[in-house]
N, C-alpha and C positions, 0 to 999 in steps of 0.2 A: 774445206769446211772445218770449223772448230768443233770439238766435242761440247755437248751442252746437256743441261737438265731443264726441263720446261714443265711448269705446272700452272694451269690457268683454270681455277675451279669455279669461276663466276657462272651462275645460272642466268640465262637470258630469257626474258619474256618480251618478244618484239612484235610490234604492230598496233593497229588501232584498238583502243579499248582495253589494253593490257593492264592499265593501272587498277582495274577492278580486282586484280589478283594480289595487290600489295599487302593487304592484311593477312591473307592466307600465307604469303611468302614469308612475312615477318614471323608468323607462328612456326612455319616449317623450319626456319633457321634459328629458332630458340628465343625469339623476342617476346617479352610480355609487357614491357613499357618502353615507349619510343621517345627519342628526341628528334623532332622534325626540324631540319636545318634548311634554310632557304635565303634567298637574296632580297631584292628590293621590291617584290610584290608582283612580278610578271606572272608567277605561277597562279596568282589569284585572277589574273585577267585571261589567261589561256585555258583555264579550267582544271589544271593539274591539281591545285590545292583542294578543290572540292571533290575531285575524283579520289584522291588519295585518302583524305580524311573520311569520306563515306566508306571506303573500304576498310579502314582501321575500325570505324564504328561497328561495321557489320561483323568484324572478327572479334569485337569486344576488347580491343587493345587501346588503352589510354595513352595519351602523348602530352609532352611539353613541347614548346616551340622556341627556336632561336632564329629570328629573322635578321635582316639587315646585313647579310654577308656581302662584302664589297668585291669587285674585281681585284686581282692581285691580293688575295685574302690575307688578313692581318692576324697577328698572334693574339691581340686583345680579345677577339671573338672566340678564339680557341680556349683561352683561359676562362672566359665567361661560360662557354659551353661545358667545360669540365666541371666547374662549380655547380652548374644547373643540374647536370646528370647525377652528381653525387647527392645533391639535396633532394632530388625527385625520385631517386632509386631507378634511374634509367638503365636498361640492359641491352638496348639496341639503338643504333644511330641510323637515321633515315634522311639523307639529303634529297631534296627535290629541287632540281635546277641543273646547272652546268658545273664546270670544273672548279669554280671557286667554292661553291657549296660543298661539293664532294671532297675537295682537298681539306677544307675546314673540318668536315665530319671525320675524315680519316685521322686527323691530328687529335681531335677530341677523343676518338675511340682508343688511341694508344695512351692518351694522357690520363683517362679516368682510372684505370687499374694501377697506375704507376705512382710511386711515392714521391718521385722527384719532379723536375721541371720537364714538360713534354719536349722542350727545345733540345734536350739531351739527344733525342732521336734524330735531330737534324745536324748535330755537331760531332757526336762521338760514339753512338752505339745503335745497335739494332734492337727492335722491340722483342720481348719474349711473350707478351700477352696483349690482347686487344679486345674491345667489345666488337661484336659483329656489326657490319655496315651493309645496308642495302641501299640501292640507288633507284630513284625515279628520274630519268634523264629528260631534260627539256631543251638542251642545247647541244648540237652536234659539233664537237670541237676537240676537247682535250684528251679524250680517251680515258679519263680518270675512272670511268665507270667499271673498268676491269684491269687497270694497270697496277703495278706493284710499288707505286711511289706517290708522294704528295709534295707540293710546293707551298710554303708559307713565308710571308714577310714578317720578320720580327721587328716590331716598331722601334724598340730600343736599338739604335745603330742602323736602322733601315736595311736589314740584311734579308735579301730574298734568296732563300736557299731551298734546294731540293733535299729530301732526307735520305738516310741510308735505306736502300731499297730492300724490301722484304715481301714475301708472298702473304704475310699477315695483313698487308695493306689492300690486298685484292678484295673487292666487295663480294659478299655472299651471293647477291643477285643484282641484276640490273633490269628494271622495267623500262622499255624503250618504245615510246609511241611517237613516230615521226610527226604526227599531226600537231603535237605541242610546239614544234619548231616553225610552223607555218606563219606564226605571227612575229617572228624575229625581224628586226630591222635588217636592211640589206648589209649595212656595215658589219653587224654582228655575225651574219652568215658568212661574209667574206673573211672576217678574222678567224672564224672557226675552220674554214676550208684551208686557210694558210697554215694554221697550227697543225692540222692533219698532215699536210704535205711535208711540213718541217719534221714531224715525227718520223716520216718515212725517209726523208733525206738523211737524218741522223744515223739511220741504219744502212741505207743504200750506199753511201759514200764510205767505203771500207777498204782496207788493205788485204782483207781475207780473200783468198782465191777459191775457185770451184764452189760458188754459191749460187748456181744458176736457178735452183728452185726458189730461193727467197728473192733473188733478183727479179724473177718473173712475177712473183706475188707483189713485190713493191711496185713494179712498173704497171701492173694491171690496176692496182689501187690508185696510183697517181693519175692514170688516164681517166679513171672513173671520176675522181674529184675534179679534174680539169674540165670535164664535160658537165657534171651535175651541178657544180656551184653556180656557173652563169645561168643555168636553167632555173635553179631555185631563186636566184636573185631577180631574174626577169619575170618569173611566175611564182610568187611566194606560196600559193596554195597548191603547187604541184607536189602531191604526196609522194609520187614515185621518185622524183629528184631528191626530196627530203629524206626518203628512206635510204636511198643510195648513199647519201652523205652521212647519215647517222651510223649505218653499219660500217662504212669505210673508216669513220673516225675511231670506232672500236678496234678494228683490225690494224689500224695504223699504229696503235700504241699498246696493245696487250702482248706484244713481242712475237706474235705469229710470224711477222716479217723479219724479226731480228735474230732468231736462233741460229747458232752455228757461225756467226760472223762477229768480228770486233766492231763495236759501234762507236760513233764519234762524239756527238753532243756538244761540240764547241759552239755552234750557233745559239743553242739554248742558254749556255752559260754566259755568253756575251749579252744576249737579250735580257737576261735577268737583271743585269745592271741598268739597262735602259729603262725598264719598267719600274725598278726600284727608285731611280733618280727622277723620272719624269712621269710616272704613273700612266704610261700608255697601255693600251690593250696589248696583251701578250702576242696575239696574232699580228697586230700592226707592227710591233717591234721586230718580230721575226721576218716580216716582209721587207723591212729595211736592212736587217743584218744578213739574211741568207744570201742574196745575190752578191753582196760585198765579200762575204766569206768564200763563196764559190770562186769568184775572180781571183781572190788572194791565194787560194790553195790549189787551184786546178793544175798548175804546172807539176805538182807532185804526181799526178796521174791523169794526163790528158785523155787517155783512152776510156777511163771510167766516165768522165764527163761527156766525152763524145758518144758513148753508149747511151747515156741518159738523153742526150740531144736527139739521137736517132730514134730510139725506141719509145721515148715518152713525148718529146716535143715535136716530132715529125720532121726533123732536119735531114738533109741529104749528107751522107758521109763524104768528107773530103779526105780521101786516102792519102793524098800527097801531103796534107797538113791537118792532122786531126785537131790541132789547136783551134783552127778556124771553126770546125764543127762544134767543139766544146764551147767556145765563146758565143756562137750563135744560139746554142741551147739556153745559155744563161740569159742572153738578151731576150729570147722568146718568153722565158719564164717571167722575167721582169715586166715585159709588156703585158702578159696575162694578169699579173698582179695589179697593174694599173687599170686594166680593163674591168676588174671587179671592184675598183674603188679603194685599193690598198695604197698606203704611202710607200715610197721606196727611198726616201731621203730622211736624214735626221731632222731637217727643218720642218718636214711635214708632221712630225710627231712632237714638235716643240722642244727638241733636244738641242742643247747648246754645245757646239763642237769644242768650245774652250774647256769643257769639263771632261773631255776624253781622258786625259791623264788621271783625273780624280776617279773616274769610273774604274780604270785599271787598278789603281791603288786600293780602291774599295773591294774589288774582286780578290785582291791578295789577302784580305782578312779571312777569307773562307778557308776551312781546312783543305789542304792540298790545292791551294789557290792557283798556283802555276807550277809546271805547265798543265794545261788541260787539252782535251781533244785527242782522238786516236788516229784519225785519218792523217793529220799533220799536227804535231805538237805546237800549241799556242803559248807563247811567252808574252810578257807585258808589252813588248814592242810590237808583237804581231797583233795583239788585240787592238792596240792603238791604231795600227796601220789599217786594219779592217774597218774600224769605225770611221777613219778618215776617208776611206773609199765610199762610205755611206753618206758623206757630206753632200755629194751630188753636184759639186762645182766642176 
């Protein structure tokens, strides 16, 4: 196990009706005027908007609004939000929604007190100051409600980059009512579950030895997601399944499972190019990339993939040939992804295989573009080979 420092300060209010605490929590964490950040209007259909604004009114907290946040959130809305905050004297950012709203809010929060371009924090520096952010979560997926990072697409150059990680990005609080997720379409629920699994995979597939505590945490979370996601899709009003997914999504990405081990993140880096080029849902892109990455790198450590196959996917260990077990585990994972309606080939997300070299070249524009990944270093030829495995022919 590696040495580590771990700080996860987010305050959680979990369960039905917890949005009634929102105004009080904003006050508790120093807010006096709020920017409400949200997406396309689902929060007005599922009741979250009314619940949150009623709580703000009750607490005597005024607010401005920034709606229309898109999936794969864009820099244009960040710049708009920064300008709005400065004009309205906002001192607290409150996203209501999922990862796109939260990531936009985090970027706005670091941009408001900064004299330069907020994109600096995605390309060359860590923030020194930020406005506080609180979250009202309505989608179980990204874990951004307590993570130390954000991902934004810069429209100029179509650059989808994660930023320099900092604990300043962790929200002060997260209000989490699983009931808000019951109205999600099945596809969005499936994308969210896939994203959660991928966050765990990025930590689980490691070269660090003697990490049994976090291995077991990872494996338990994965098993929960594999069980709860089909239940939530089959029975959308199943509050208990929704609650399991919502809390699993948080634990998958607040680094509880990742301390003390070298993490990979290659699948996410490859997927960012897919969603930058083809604007696919992040979870859908991960469903395509992840099995391909697994098949490409598993020879680096068949036993780790065999462990995943046995402990998580329920395979029988082939002691004579662990490779067989490893491959069966990936096959079962891919079958599970298909069973919940996820794509597993480039064609299914509208990605053109002819653009694979261009995606690799685009990736190279990122600071420290190649190599990336820690389980096995990924160079341009490796990224291209992984994406070709995802063609599905």
